[in-house]
Structures are given as C-alpha cells and as structure tokens.
ZANURO-164488 format. One record per residue (C-alpha): residue in one letter; x, y, z. Coordinates in Angstrom, 3 decimals, decimal comma, padded with zeros to 6 digits. Layout:
BEGIN
pt r->A | c1->X | c2->Y | c3->Z .
...
// end
This chain:
BEGIN
pt r->M | c1->098,297 | c2->116,075 | c3->055,369 .
pt r->G | c1->098,722 | c2->112,749 | c3->053,760 .
pt r->K | c1->096,583 | c2->109,623 | c3->053,743 .
pt r->G | c1->096,760 | c2->107,652 | c3->056,928 .
pt r->E | c1->097,783 | c2->110,324 | c3->059,289 .
pt r->E | c1->096,347 | c2->109,658 | c3->062,959 .
pt r->L | c1->094,265 | c2->113,004 | c3->063,178 .
pt r->T | c1->091,490 | c2->111,906 | c3->065,677 .
pt r->T | c1->093,241 | c2->113,994 | c3->068,442 .
pt r->T | c1->096,394 | c2->115,257 | c3->066,449 .
pt r->K | c1->097,027 | c2->119,042 | c3->067,208 .
pt r->Y | c1->100,298 | c2->119,506 | c3->065,258 .
pt r->L | c1->102,373 | c2->117,663 | c3->062,667 .
pt r->I | c1->106,187 | c2->117,926 | c3->062,852 .
pt r->H | c1->108,000 | c2->117,989 | c3->059,625 .
pt r->A | c1->111,599 | c2->117,087 | c3->059,537 .
pt r->Q | c1->114,079 | c2->116,240 | c3->056,865 .
pt r->I | c1->116,803 | c2->113,605 | c3->057,067 .
pt r->T | c1->120,104 | c2->113,174 | c3->055,067 .
pt r->A | c1->122,370 | c2->110,194 | c3->055,678 .
pt r->N | c1->125,933 | c2->109,409 | c3->054,140 .
pt r->G | c1->125,084 | c2->105,721 | c3->053,228 .
pt r->I | c1->121,912 | c2->103,651 | c3->052,417 .
pt r->V | c1->119,480 | c2->103,614 | c3->055,433 .
pt r->E | c1->115,989 | c2->102,089 | c3->055,668 .
pt r->K | c1->112,769 | c2->103,304 | c3->057,394 .
pt r->P | c1->113,248 | c2->100,954 | c3->060,459 .
pt r->D | c1->116,707 | c2->102,604 | c3->060,923 .
pt r->V | c1->115,502 | c2->105,860 | c3->061,116 .
pt r->V | c1->112,514 | c2->105,114 | c3->063,550 .
pt r->G | c1->114,993 | c2->103,352 | c3->065,771 .
pt r->A | c1->117,545 | c2->106,382 | c3->065,686 .
pt r->V | c1->114,577 | c2->108,740 | c3->066,654 .
pt r->F | c1->113,473 | c2->106,527 | c3->069,640 .
pt r->G | c1->117,023 | c2->105,610 | c3->070,640 .
pt r->Q | c1->119,003 | c2->108,835 | c3->070,661 .
pt r->T | c1->116,125 | c2->111,022 | c3->072,168 .
pt r->E | c1->115,885 | c2->108,545 | c3->075,127 .
pt r->G | c1->116,967 | c2->109,991 | c3->078,242 .
pt r->L | c1->117,523 | c2->113,305 | c3->076,667 .
pt r->L | c1->114,334 | c2->114,696 | c3->077,944 .
pt r->S | c1->112,338 | c2->114,357 | c3->080,805 .
pt r->N | c1->110,228 | c2->111,338 | c3->081,615 .
pt r->D | c1->107,128 | c2->113,246 | c3->080,480 .
pt r->L | c1->108,453 | c2->113,773 | c3->077,041 .
pt r->D | c1->109,864 | c2->110,301 | c3->076,587 .
pt r->L | c1->108,949 | c2->109,154 | c3->073,110 .
pt r->R | c1->108,204 | c2->105,526 | c3->073,794 .
pt r->E | c1->105,739 | c2->106,630 | c3->076,583 .
pt r->L | c1->104,153 | c2->109,347 | c3->074,523 .
pt r->Q | c1->103,434 | c2->106,869 | c3->071,830 .
pt r->R | c1->102,299 | c2->104,253 | c3->074,367 .
pt r->T | c1->099,688 | c2->106,670 | c3->075,865 .
pt r->G | c1->098,730 | c2->108,068 | c3->072,358 .
pt r->R | c1->100,106 | c2->111,529 | c3->072,725 .
pt r->I | c1->102,002 | c2->111,169 | c3->069,650 .
pt r->G | c1->101,238 | c2->109,016 | c3->066,543 .
pt r->R | c1->103,056 | c2->106,521 | c3->064,508 .
pt r->I | c1->106,199 | c2->108,187 | c3->063,155 .
pt r->Q | c1->106,134 | c2->108,189 | c3->059,355 .
pt r->V | c1->109,147 | c2->107,977 | c3->057,406 .
pt r->N | c1->109,532 | c2->108,341 | c3->053,458 .
pt r->I | c1->113,201 | c2->107,791 | c3->052,553 .
pt r->Q | c1->115,002 | c2->107,118 | c3->049,178 .
pt r->S | c1->118,733 | c2->106,242 | c3->048,284 .
pt r->N | c1->120,451 | c2->107,509 | c3->045,472 .
pt r->G | c1->124,312 | c2->107,318 | c3->044,693 .
pt r->G | c1->125,229 | c2->105,861 | c3->048,065 .
pt r->R | c1->123,127 | c2->108,694 | c3->049,942 .
pt r->A | c1->119,761 | c2->108,538 | c3->051,533 .
pt r->K | c1->117,288 | c2->111,391 | c3->051,893 .
pt r->G | c1->113,717 | c2->111,454 | c3->053,227 .
pt r->A | c1->111,134 | c2->113,137 | c3->055,096 .
pt r->I | c1->109,878 | c2->112,315 | c3->058,799 .
pt r->V | c1->106,222 | c2->113,306 | c3->060,058 .
pt r->I | c1->105,461 | c2->112,908 | c3->063,604 .
pt r->P | c1->102,015 | c2->113,470 | c3->064,784 .
pt r->S | c1->101,612 | c2->115,105 | c3->068,126 .
pt r->S | c1->098,572 | c2->116,095 | c3->070,544 .
pt r->L | c1->100,954 | c2->117,775 | c3->073,048 .
pt r->D | c1->100,582 | c2->121,325 | c3->073,599 .
pt r->R | c1->102,581 | c2->124,025 | c3->071,527 .
pt r->V | c1->105,647 | c2->124,086 | c3->074,044 .
pt r->E | c1->106,067 | c2->120,526 | c3->074,373 .
pt r->T | c1->105,660 | c2->120,005 | c3->070,668 .
pt r->A | c1->108,304 | c2->122,589 | c3->070,002 .
pt r->I | c1->110,883 | c2->120,939 | c3->072,428 .
pt r->L | c1->110,084 | c2->117,424 | c3->070,767 .
pt r->A | c1->110,739 | c2->118,925 | c3->067,296 .
pt r->A | c1->114,078 | c2->120,507 | c3->068,395 .
pt r->S | c1->115,242 | c2->117,251 | c3->069,993 .
pt r->L | c1->115,226 | c2->115,453 | c3->066,579 .
pt r->E | c1->118,111 | c2->117,710 | c3->065,580 .
pt r->T | c1->120,392 | c2->116,135 | c3->068,214 .
pt r->I | c1->120,268 | c2->112,864 | c3->066,192 .
pt r->N | c1->123,680 | c2->112,405 | c3->064,226 .
pt r->R | c1->123,704 | c2->108,782 | c3->063,209 .
pt r->V | c1->121,205 | c2->106,294 | c3->061,886 .
pt r->G | c1->122,277 | c2->102,850 | c3->061,658 .
pt r->P | c1->125,972 | c2->102,646 | c3->060,697 .
pt r->C | c1->125,798 | c2->105,968 | c3->058,871 .
pt r->E | c1->126,313 | c2->109,675 | c3->059,818 .
pt r->A | c1->123,150 | c2->111,481 | c3->059,548 .
pt r->E | c1->121,595 | c2->114,968 | c3->059,922 .
pt r->I | c1->118,006 | c2->115,635 | c3->060,745 .
pt r->Q | c1->116,532 | c2->119,129 | c3->060,362 .
pt r->T | c1->113,168 | c2->120,248 | c3->061,605 .
pt r->L | c1->111,268 | c2->122,129 | c3->058,779 .
pt r->K | c1->108,007 | c2->123,303 | c3->060,270 .
pt r->V | c1->105,256 | c2->122,508 | c3->062,828 .
pt r->E | c1->102,083 | c2->122,449 | c3->061,037 .
pt r->D | c1->098,847 | c2->123,268 | c3->063,016 .
pt r->V | c1->096,396 | c2->120,735 | c3->062,006 .
pt r->R | c1->093,402 | c2->122,831 | c3->063,238 .
pt r->A | c1->094,255 | c2->125,968 | c3->061,347 .
pt r->V | c1->094,510 | c2->123,616 | c3->058,179 .
pt r->K | c1->090,901 | c2->122,454 | c3->059,057 .
pt r->R | c1->089,681 | c2->126,034 | c3->059,484 .
pt r->E | c1->090,951 | c2->126,951 | c3->056,276 .
pt r->Q | c1->089,184 | c2->124,093 | c3->054,621 .
pt r->V | c1->086,082 | c2->124,874 | c3->056,582 .
pt r->V | c1->086,242 | c2->128,515 | c3->055,194 .
pt r->N | c1->086,967 | c2->127,420 | c3->051,527 .
pt r->R | c1->083,925 | c2->124,800 | c3->051,787 .
pt r->A | c1->081,700 | c2->127,419 | c3->053,194 .
pt r->K | c1->082,462 | c2->129,680 | c3->050,241 .
pt r->E | c1->081,594 | c2->127,046 | c3->047,894 .
pt r->I | c1->078,418 | c2->126,292 | c3->049,688 .
pt r->Y | c1->077,398 | c2->129,961 | c3->049,757 .
pt r->K | c1->078,186 | c2->130,455 | c3->046,056 .
pt r->N | c1->076,040 | c2->127,513 | c3->045,216 .
pt r->M | c1->073,233 | c2->128,895 | c3->047,224 .
pt r->V | c1->073,416 | c2->132,399 | c3->045,341 .
pt r->E | c1->073,632 | c2->130,868 | c3->042,059 .
pt r->S | c1->070,556 | c2->128,610 | c3->042,759 .
pt r->V | c1->068,465 | c2->131,676 | c3->043,264 .
pt r->G | c1->066,804 | c2->132,218 | c3->039,857 .
pt r->P | c1->065,868 | c2->135,559 | c3->038,374 .
pt r->A | c1->062,341 | c2->135,110 | c3->039,661 .
pt r->S | c1->063,356 | c2->134,702 | c3->043,221 .
pt r->M | c1->065,834 | c2->137,658 | c3->042,987 .
pt r->K | c1->062,890 | c2->139,990 | c3->041,515 .
pt r->M | c1->060,736 | c2->138,962 | c3->044,456 .
pt r->I | c1->063,283 | c2->139,684 | c3->046,995 .
pt r->E | c1->063,929 | c2->143,257 | c3->045,576 .
pt r->E | c1->060,141 | c2->143,824 | c3->045,533 .
pt r->V | c1->059,833 | c2->142,964 | c3->049,187 .
pt r->R | c1->062,822 | c2->145,233 | c3->050,073 .
pt r->E | c1->061,342 | c2->148,127 | c3->047,896 .
pt r->A | c1->057,932 | c2->147,737 | c3->049,606 .
pt r->M | c1->059,794 | c2->148,060 | c3->052,999 .
pt r->R | c1->061,499 | c2->151,133 | c3->051,963 .
pt r->V | c1->058,291 | c2->152,714 | c3->050,625 .
pt r->H | c1->056,681 | c2->151,752 | c3->053,961 .
pt r->E | c1->059,468 | c2->153,539 | c3->055,918 .
pt r->I | c1->059,208 | c2->156,774 | c3->054,064 .
pt r->S | c1->057,377 | c2->159,609 | c3->056,044 .
pt r->E | c1->056,353 | c2->163,194 | c3->054,979 .
pt r->Y | c1->057,246 | c2->166,436 | c3->056,386 .
pt r->G | c1->055,507 | c2->169,834 | c3->056,826 .
pt r->D | c1->052,401 | c2->171,218 | c3->055,190 .
pt r->D | c1->053,793 | c2->170,467 | c3->051,735 .
pt r->R | c1->053,871 | c2->166,772 | c3->052,710 .
pt r->L | c1->057,520 | c2->166,506 | c3->051,507 .
pt r->P | c1->058,796 | c2->163,016 | c3->050,929 .
pt r->A | c1->061,320 | c2->162,284 | c3->053,960 .
pt r->G | c1->063,003 | c2->159,609 | c3->055,771 .
pt r->P | c1->061,684 | c2->158,317 | c3->059,263 .
pt r->S | c1->064,335 | c2->160,308 | c3->061,221 .
pt r->I | c1->063,479 | c2->163,534 | c3->059,750 .
pt r->H | c1->061,511 | c2->164,700 | c3->062,859 .
pt r->T | c1->064,195 | c2->163,804 | c3->065,560 .
pt r->S | c1->067,741 | c2->163,888 | c3->063,819 .
pt r->D | c1->069,849 | c2->166,943 | c3->064,587 .
pt r->A | c1->071,259 | c2->166,758 | c3->061,302 .
pt r->I | c1->069,320 | c2->166,412 | c3->057,860 .
pt r->I | c1->070,290 | c2->165,925 | c3->054,287 .
pt r->V | c1->068,157 | c2->167,924 | c3->051,708 .
pt r->V | c1->067,748 | c2->166,080 | c3->048,319 .
pt r->E | c1->065,921 | c2->166,668 | c3->045,312 .
pt r->G | c1->063,016 | c2->164,283 | c3->044,774 .
pt r->R | c1->061,263 | c2->161,324 | c3->046,250 .
pt r->S | c1->063,608 | c2->158,741 | c3->044,326 .
pt r->D | c1->066,548 | c2->160,288 | c3->046,172 .
pt r->V | c1->064,972 | c2->159,569 | c3->049,446 .
pt r->L | c1->064,118 | c2->156,025 | c3->048,596 .
pt r->N | c1->067,719 | c2->155,331 | c3->047,356 .
pt r->L | c1->069,322 | c2->156,607 | c3->050,425 .
pt r->L | c1->066,978 | c2->154,862 | c3->052,637 .
pt r->K | c1->068,158 | c2->151,540 | c3->050,888 .
pt r->Y | c1->071,475 | c2->152,380 | c3->052,407 .
pt r->G | c1->070,232 | c2->153,012 | c3->055,821 .
pt r->I | c1->070,183 | c2->156,991 | c3->055,573 .
pt r->K | c1->067,076 | c2->158,101 | c3->057,187 .
pt r->N | c1->067,434 | c2->161,582 | c3->057,959 .
pt r->T | c1->066,563 | c2->162,902 | c3->054,334 .
pt r->V | c1->063,865 | c2->165,240 | c3->052,997 .
pt r->A | c1->062,972 | c2->165,940 | c3->049,400 .
pt r->V | c1->062,278 | c2->169,641 | c3->048,085 .
pt r->E | c1->060,416 | c2->168,010 | c3->045,184 .
pt r->G | c1->061,153 | c2->170,704 | c3->042,495 .
pt r->V | c1->063,121 | c2->173,695 | c3->041,580 .
pt r->S | c1->060,803 | c2->175,913 | c3->043,901 .
pt r->V | c1->062,249 | c2->175,091 | c3->047,355 .
pt r->P | c1->059,244 | c2->175,223 | c3->049,911 .
pt r->Q | c1->059,496 | c2->177,636 | c3->052,667 .
pt r->S | c1->059,327 | c2->174,840 | c3->055,311 .
pt r->I | c1->062,779 | c2->173,485 | c3->054,126 .
pt r->G | c1->064,253 | c2->176,824 | c3->054,831 .
pt r->E | c1->062,905 | c2->177,231 | c3->058,065 .
pt r->L | c1->063,870 | c2->173,702 | c3->058,904 .
pt r->S | c1->067,372 | c2->174,241 | c3->057,855 .
pt r->K | c1->067,873 | c2->177,086 | c3->060,267 .
pt r->K | c1->067,146 | c2->174,668 | c3->063,139 .
pt r->R | c1->069,057 | c2->171,662 | c3->061,954 .
pt r->T | c1->072,790 | c2->170,914 | c3->060,681 .
pt r->T | c1->071,750 | c2->170,818 | c3->057,076 .
pt r->T | c1->073,657 | c2->169,131 | c3->054,122 .
pt r->A | c1->072,516 | c2->169,798 | c3->050,666 .
pt r->F | c1->072,936 | c2->166,618 | c3->048,537 .
pt r->V | c1->072,045 | c2->167,460 | c3->044,912 .
pt r->D | c1->072,585 | c2->165,934 | c3->041,305 .
pt r->G | c1->075,682 | c2->166,433 | c3->039,522 .
pt r->D | c1->073,793 | c2->168,328 | c3->036,660 .
pt r->R | c1->072,483 | c2->171,759 | c3->035,801 .
pt r->G | c1->069,191 | c2->171,122 | c3->037,680 .
pt r->G | c1->071,133 | c2->170,445 | c3->040,907 .
pt r->E | c1->072,807 | c2->173,478 | c3->040,588 .
pt r->L | c1->069,550 | c2->175,485 | c3->040,353 .
pt r->I | c1->068,168 | c2->173,870 | c3->043,241 .
pt r->L | c1->071,309 | c2->174,588 | c3->045,204 .
pt r->K | c1->070,949 | c2->178,329 | c3->044,403 .
pt r->E | c1->067,295 | c2->178,567 | c3->045,464 .
pt r->L | c1->068,025 | c2->176,640 | c3->048,721 .
pt r->L | c1->071,198 | c2->178,934 | c3->049,593 .
pt r->Q | c1->068,776 | c2->181,958 | c3->049,089 .
pt r->I | c1->065,808 | c2->180,833 | c3->051,477 .
pt r->G | c1->067,826 | c2->178,399 | c3->054,020 .
pt r->D | c1->070,778 | c2->177,981 | c3->056,206 .
pt r->V | c1->072,873 | c2->175,350 | c3->054,574 .
pt r->D | c1->075,853 | c2->174,264 | c3->056,433 .
pt r->Y | c1->077,414 | c2->171,631 | c3->054,120 .
pt r->I | c1->077,271 | c2->170,973 | c3->050,368 .
pt r->T | c1->077,855 | c2->167,875 | c3->048,440 .
pt r->R | c1->076,891 | c2->166,538 | c3->044,923 .
pt r->A | c1->076,715 | c2->163,471 | c3->042,931 .
pt r->P | c1->079,403 | c2->162,806 | c3->040,367 .
pt r->K | c1->079,053 | c2->164,903 | c3->037,223 .
pt r->G | c1->076,151 | c2->163,931 | c3->035,049 .
pt r->K | c1->074,747 | c2->161,544 | c3->037,795 .
pt r->E | c1->071,732 | c2->161,723 | c3->039,754 .
pt r->V | c1->071,379 | c2->161,023 | c3->043,608 .
pt r->E | c1->068,726 | c2->158,358 | c3->042,975 .
pt r->D | c1->070,987 | c2->156,187 | c3->040,586 .
pt r->L | c1->073,866 | c2->156,173 | c3->042,831 .
pt r->E | c1->075,318 | c2->152,879 | c3->044,198 .
pt r->K | c1->075,984 | c2->152,665 | c3->048,205 .
pt r->D | c1->079,832 | c2->153,462 | c3->047,906 .
pt r->E | c1->079,273 | c2->156,489 | c3->045,778 .
pt r->V | c1->076,667 | c2->157,644 | c3->048,391 .
pt r->L | c1->078,998 | c2->157,161 | c3->051,179 .
pt r->V | c1->082,094 | c2->158,822 | c3->049,299 .
pt r->A | c1->079,969 | c2->161,900 | c3->048,455 .
pt r->L | c1->078,753 | c2->162,382 | c3->051,956 .
pt r->R | c1->082,021 | c2->161,869 | c3->053,341 .
pt r->D | c1->083,409 | c2->164,385 | c3->051,001 .
pt r->K | c1->080,955 | c2->167,155 | c3->051,926 .
pt r->V | c1->082,464 | c2->170,592 | c3->052,322 .
pt r->P | c1->081,549 | c2->173,658 | c3->054,395 .
pt r->T | c1->079,111 | c2->175,975 | c3->052,283 .
pt r->A | c1->081,605 | c2->178,912 | c3->052,329 .
pt r->Q | c1->084,444 | c2->176,691 | c3->050,942 .
pt r->F | c1->082,152 | c2->175,201 | c3->048,408 .
pt r->L | c1->081,029 | c2->178,804 | c3->047,243 .
pt r->A | c1->084,560 | c2->179,968 | c3->047,163 .
pt r->N | c1->085,476 | c2->177,229 | c3->044,778 .
pt r->H | c1->082,704 | c2->177,274 | c3->042,716 .
pt r->N | c1->081,133 | c2->180,730 | c3->042,923 .
pt r->I | c1->077,713 | c2->179,496 | c3->041,330 .
pt r->L | c1->075,737 | c2->182,318 | c3->042,887 .
pt r->N | c1->077,367 | c2->184,844 | c3->040,396 .
pt r->E | c1->077,029 | c2->182,778 | c3->037,371 .
pt r->S | c1->074,742 | c2->184,005 | c3->034,620 .
pt r->N | c1->071,739 | c2->181,970 | c3->033,998 .
pt r->G | c1->071,103 | c2->183,694 | c3->030,729 .
pt r->N | c1->071,498 | c2->180,768 | c3->028,201 .
pt r->H | c1->070,920 | c2->177,996 | c3->030,920 .
pt r->K | c1->067,397 | c2->176,342 | c3->030,936 .
pt r->R | c1->066,016 | c2->173,711 | c3->033,101 .
pt r->D | c1->065,463 | c2->170,698 | c3->030,995 .
pt r->H | c1->061,816 | c2->170,027 | c3->031,650 .
pt r->N | c1->061,993 | c2->166,490 | c3->030,148 .
pt r->N | c1->063,766 | c2->165,213 | c3->033,155 .
pt r->K | c1->061,730 | c2->162,733 | c3->034,781 .
pt r->K | c1->062,311 | c2->164,128 | c3->038,227 .
pt r->Y | c1->060,608 | c2->167,396 | c3->037,471 .
pt r->N | c1->057,920 | c2->166,174 | c3->035,198 .
pt r->R | c1->055,850 | c2->164,396 | c3->038,057 .
pt r->N | c1->053,438 | c2->166,958 | c3->038,736 .
pt r->S | c1->052,720 | c2->170,595 | c3->037,443 .
pt r->R | c1->054,357 | c2->172,156 | c3->040,443 .
pt r->R | c1->057,651 | c2->170,734 | c3->039,070 .
pt r->H | c1->056,858 | c2->172,491 | c3->035,883 .
pt r->Q | c1->057,566 | c2->175,992 | c3->037,253 .
pt r->K | c1->060,152 | c2->177,852 | c3->035,563 .
pt r->F | c1->063,074 | c2->178,808 | c3->038,118 .
pt r->T | c1->063,679 | c2->182,526 | c3->038,483 .
pt r->P | c1->066,604 | c2->183,088 | c3->040,722 .
pt r->R | c1->066,249 | c2->185,931 | c3->043,178 .
pt r->E | c1->067,618 | c2->189,194 | c3->042,030 .
pt r->E | c1->070,920 | c2->189,669 | c3->043,617 .
pt r->V | c1->071,443 | c2->192,917 | c3->045,661 .
pt r->A | c1->073,787 | c2->195,334 | c3->044,053 .
pt r->P | c1->076,341 | c2->196,734 | c3->046,609 .
pt r->E | c1->075,449 | c2->199,996 | c3->048,182 .
pt r->P | c1->077,525 | c2->202,841 | c3->047,030 .
pt r->V | c1->080,290 | c2->203,446 | c3->049,693 .
pt r->V | c1->079,863 | c2->206,895 | c3->051,269 .
pt r->E | c1->083,006 | c2->207,894 | c3->052,903 .
pt r->D | c1->081,831 | c2->210,070 | c3->055,783 .
pt r->D | c1->083,992 | c2->210,454 | c3->058,923 .
pt r->E | c1->082,233 | c2->207,352 | c3->060,686 .
pt r->V | c1->083,210 | c2->205,077 | c3->057,749 .
pt r->T | c1->086,853 | c2->206,366 | c3->057,641 .
pt r->L | c1->087,110 | c2->205,814 | c3->061,373 .
pt r->M | c1->085,680 | c2->202,411 | c3->061,268 .
pt r->K | c1->088,088 | c2->201,353 | c3->058,325 .
pt r->D | c1->090,901 | c2->202,763 | c3->060,397 .
pt r->M | c1->089,808 | c2->200,631 | c3->063,304 .
pt r->L | c1->089,809 | c2->197,682 | c3->061,037 .
pt r->R | c1->093,270 | c2->198,310 | c3->059,883 .
pt r->E | c1->094,280 | c2->197,740 | c3->063,703 .
pt r->F | c1->092,907 | c2->194,115 | c3->063,567 .
pt r->E | c1->094,664 | c2->193,300 | c3->060,212 .
pt r->G | c1->096,554 | c2->189,794 | c3->060,612 .
pt r->T | c1->095,340 | c2->189,131 | c3->064,120 .
pt r->G | c1->092,405 | c2->187,035 | c3->063,546 .
pt r->N | c1->090,365 | c2->188,936 | c3->065,976 .
pt r->G | c1->087,669 | c2->191,412 | c3->066,060 .
pt r->A | c1->085,404 | c2->193,764 | c3->068,257 .
pt r->I | c1->081,810 | c2->194,505 | c3->069,106 .
pt r->L | c1->081,153 | c2->198,163 | c3->069,405 .
pt r->D | c1->078,457 | c2->200,126 | c3->070,909 .
pt r->E | c1->076,580 | c2->203,193 | c3->069,348 .
pt r->A | c1->079,607 | c2->205,579 | c3->070,586 .
pt r->L | c1->082,115 | c2->203,253 | c3->068,805 .
pt r->N | c1->083,396 | c2->201,981 | c3->072,183 .
pt r->M | c1->084,614 | c2->198,462 | c3->072,334 .
pt r->T | c1->082,309 | c2->196,247 | c3->074,337 .
pt r->K | c1->084,107 | c2->193,080 | c3->073,744 .
pt r->E | c1->086,983 | c2->191,692 | c3->071,868 .
pt r->V | c1->086,374 | c2->188,339 | c3->070,003 .
pt r->E | c1->088,039 | c2->185,768 | c3->068,019 .
pt r->V | c1->086,895 | c2->185,512 | c3->064,297 .
pt r->E | c1->086,580 | c2->181,764 | c3->064,405 .
pt r->N | c1->083,961 | c2->182,121 | c3->067,201 .
pt r->L | c1->082,395 | c2->185,412 | c3->065,804 .
pt r->Y | c1->079,095 | c2->183,781 | c3->064,627 .
pt r->E | c1->078,335 | c2->182,276 | c3->068,035 .
pt r->E | c1->079,439 | c2->185,789 | c3->069,814 .
pt r->I | c1->077,044 | c2->187,665 | c3->067,813 .
pt r->K | c1->074,200 | c2->185,155 | c3->068,229 .
pt r->N | c1->074,704 | c2->185,246 | c3->071,989 .
pt r->I | c1->074,787 | c2->189,000 | c3->072,237 .
pt r->D | c1->072,471 | c2->190,206 | c3->075,086 .
pt r->G | c1->072,197 | c2->194,052 | c3->075,178 .
pt r->T | c1->072,936 | c2->196,784 | c3->073,013 .
pt r->A | c1->075,364 | c2->196,388 | c3->070,152 .
pt r->D | c1->075,742 | c2->198,722 | c3->067,226 .
pt r->S | c1->078,747 | c2->197,353 | c3->064,935 .
pt r->V | c1->081,066 | c2->194,612 | c3->064,709 .
pt r->I | c1->084,459 | c2->194,896 | c3->063,252 .
pt r->F | c1->086,817 | c2->191,841 | c3->062,371 .
pt r->D | c1->089,524 | c2->190,678 | c3->060,473 .
pt r->G | c1->087,872 | c2->188,354 | c3->057,999 .
pt r->V | c1->085,087 | c2->188,289 | c3->055,209 .
pt r->I | c1->081,440 | c2->189,000 | c3->055,617 .
pt r->S | c1->079,299 | c2->185,925 | c3->054,739 .
pt r->Q | c1->075,458 | c2->185,480 | c3->054,260 .
pt r->R | c1->075,419 | c2->183,620 | c3->057,410 .
pt r->L | c1->077,024 | c2->186,725 | c3->059,450 .
pt r->V | c1->074,553 | c2->189,077 | c3->057,760 .
pt r->D | c1->071,605 | c2->187,037 | c3->058,809 .
pt r->V | c1->072,623 | c2->186,659 | c3->062,367 .
pt r->A | c1->073,571 | c2->190,359 | c3->062,638 .
pt r->S | c1->070,305 | c2->191,280 | c3->061,364 .
pt r->E | c1->068,528 | c2->188,998 | c3->064,051 .
pt r->K | c1->070,503 | c2->190,730 | c3->066,675 .
pt r->G | c1->069,802 | c2->194,327 | c3->065,647 .
pt r->I | c1->073,537 | c2->194,876 | c3->064,598 .
pt r->K | c1->073,753 | c2->198,080 | c3->062,165 .
pt r->K | c1->077,267 | c2->197,746 | c3->060,778 .
pt r->L | c1->079,411 | c2->194,692 | c3->059,827 .
pt r->V | c1->083,081 | c2->196,264 | c3->059,058 .
pt r->A | c1->085,553 | c2->193,636 | c3->057,461 .
pt r->F | c1->088,267 | c2->193,532 | c3->054,631 .
pt r->K | c1->085,744 | c2->191,939 | c3->052,093 .
pt r->S | c1->082,224 | c2->190,317 | c3->051,604 .
pt r->M | c1->081,527 | c2->187,125 | c3->049,565 .
pt r->N | c1->078,422 | c2->185,711 | c3->048,147 .
pt r->I | c1->075,755 | c2->187,922 | c3->049,748 .
pt r->V | c1->072,387 | c2->187,531 | c3->048,028 .
pt r->K | c1->070,094 | c2->188,528 | c3->050,944 .
pt r->K | c1->071,109 | c2->191,966 | c3->052,551 .
pt r->P | c1->068,727 | c2->193,538 | c3->055,101 .
pt r->H | c1->068,322 | c2->197,154 | c3->054,626 .
pt r->E | c1->069,037 | c2->197,692 | c3->058,303 .
pt r->V | c1->072,453 | c2->196,393 | c3->058,073 .
pt r->K | c1->075,233 | c2->198,203 | c3->056,527 .
pt r->L | c1->078,277 | c2->196,353 | c3->055,199 .
pt r->I | c1->081,620 | c2->198,331 | c3->055,218 .
pt r->T | c1->084,711 | c2->196,731 | c3->053,609 .
pt r->I | c1->088,199 | c2->197,945 | c3->052,644 .
pt r->D | c1->087,735 | c2->196,758 | c3->048,946 .
// end
C-alpha cells in the first residue's frame, strides 16, 4: 500500500496492469476507466456514482512511456463487499482503448487491506513482546522462578505412613506415576503432572506396593543403573502396569517438559518391557549402586544397599499322569488364542479368550482348580490365581516369574 491511499473506509485495493500501443497519459487512462465501464454494469456499480458516494476512492495511475509504448499500474480503493469488488475488478478487463491507442488492462490481484493490517498488528505485537521479555533482567527472572518454585513446593503433599513425597492428586487419581525422589515429583509438578509419588530410595516401601495394586501404575525411573535397581524392587513388591524411563544417562528431575511428555507418551506395558529388556534375569554381581548420587544420599534410609530378592528356581517337572493329561489338553488349544477353566475333576467349567484371561480369573466365583490356556504365564496371572485359589496354571511357557506362591503349580510344555 503506497502513500496517499484512501484507507479510512477502504476494504480492498484492486491492482491492475495497463499496456498501450502508443503514448498515453494518466488522464487518458482515468477517462477510459470511467467511460468504457459506464452502462456496462448496473446503476449500483456505476463508477462515477460510487466515487461520488465515497464507495470507491480516487483512481491512482502510474504510467511510463518507452519506445512508443506505454505501460503502467492502476490501483482502485474499494469499500464495496467482496462480490461487488470482484465484479468491478473484472470489468476493467473489458477496456480495449485508451485515448487514440489500443490498450489492454489485466487485473493482477485484489488485496484485502484488513488482512494486511492484521499482519502488521501481529508483527508489531511480536516486537513489543520481545522487548518486554528482554527488559526483564536476571534479578526479575530469578524472583519469578523463586515464586514458581514456592508454589510447586506448596502443592506437594505426602502419602502413607512413610510420608512419601507426592503430587496433590495422588489420593484421588485412578492412575499414578511412581518416581524415585522428591525432586522428580517437583519437576513433574512444574509441568502440571500431579498424580506422582516417590519411593525415596532403593528400598521401595510396602505402601507403594499396595497402592500399585489398586491403581493403574506407571513406573517412571531414571535412565541409569539406579533406576534399573528401583524398577526391579518395584516389580517384586508391586503391580506395575506400564514402564517408561528417562533418556539414557539422564534423571527424571532434570528433564525438560518435552522430554517428560515424550517419555510418558512412549510408556509400554510391563510384559512388553520385560520381554525386550529382561532386566529381572540380569546378574547383579559387579553392579553396585553409586552412593555418591545425590538422590540417594539425603538421609540414612537411602544408604541401604539394595539386595534383590532371590528368584525362585523352577520346580522340577514331575511327569505324572495328571501333568501328561493336562499337557495333552493344552495342545488342543494351540494356536486358538483360547483357554479353559477346569474343576478338580478336570472338567471344563468355562472356555475363555486369552486376552480376557486375567479378568476371567479375577471374576471367578466358585470352585476352580486349574486354568489351561494358549499363552504365557506371567507374574500378574500367578498373583491373581493365588488370590482365587487356583492350584495349577498350564501354558506353553512362563516368563519373568519372581514371586511364585507354593500353592500354585506351574506346568509348561518347555
């Protein structure tokens, strides 16, 4: 938009280009525009009447002659609506003579003045905001951060008899996130995540184990050996549904917001994580927790040396007639994705789908002795079978069983 344009009520600017086979002047062009469009359109769109009532502005012409030909630009301000402005712009292309010369006018574009103004407002607002941010000195930024930190500390609560650091939603949320220390809870609070609780050391409190059995639980641990040790302990005493870790070598308390959100988004079911990492079967012989780590040196409780629970050795398989019969029954389910709940006489009381097996066992109401299914025996299935008095679990294999009740017998093909 050039200087002198009538922009008080202007909505659009019609931009056109003129070429003439001869030398013409500005008055010739303006006269041709008015003269050759007169009567072409309805009286409501007559250019002289529109200009008289102020609905179009002064026609601006910038024309130059060179080598016996003239070429220039035409700009017409319009306060008409879109449709009327488009019709007016199209009518310019009907002009074929300017003065004594043949001429051609081509409409190049119709510019929305308000859109240009909005863009100017946005750009100026960015400059103003940038200046505002730059005017905030280091002292002011430090003060702002201190207030934010104080608010986060005020929000932090405690859970259980151990008074574990936790977010304010830990008592009401259906899903919880288990982290390592108080600083982790504070960092997640900073990003609006309030359903966290910290184990505060490598010895996971029993209250966390009990809570994990009542809520959908995600373990979010550091990407180092310490995080792995805590995860092992948590898996032994609790019921963890999902697992995620900070990037390798990083701690949860140091993560930026995008790193936290990515880690939580990429959490995986516990069974899948264990199948990929198999951390429960790794030897701890030469791996020791670094007690100089700040997270575990804050009180004497965190100096306890982690002693993983002894994994239960698989029972020797006794191929009696009952075991042989059960294995034969299992082979009938191979590849079906189904299973069966049996009574003491090995009569089928219910056929179930493996994907619903946990809930089916959990909802057993009556006498059930054995469960046979086309799948893998997990720690979760062992726990619920023990609760419901199931004496035998029969499947093609078992994986990552760290707690095996004596009353539950595991029978596998392999």
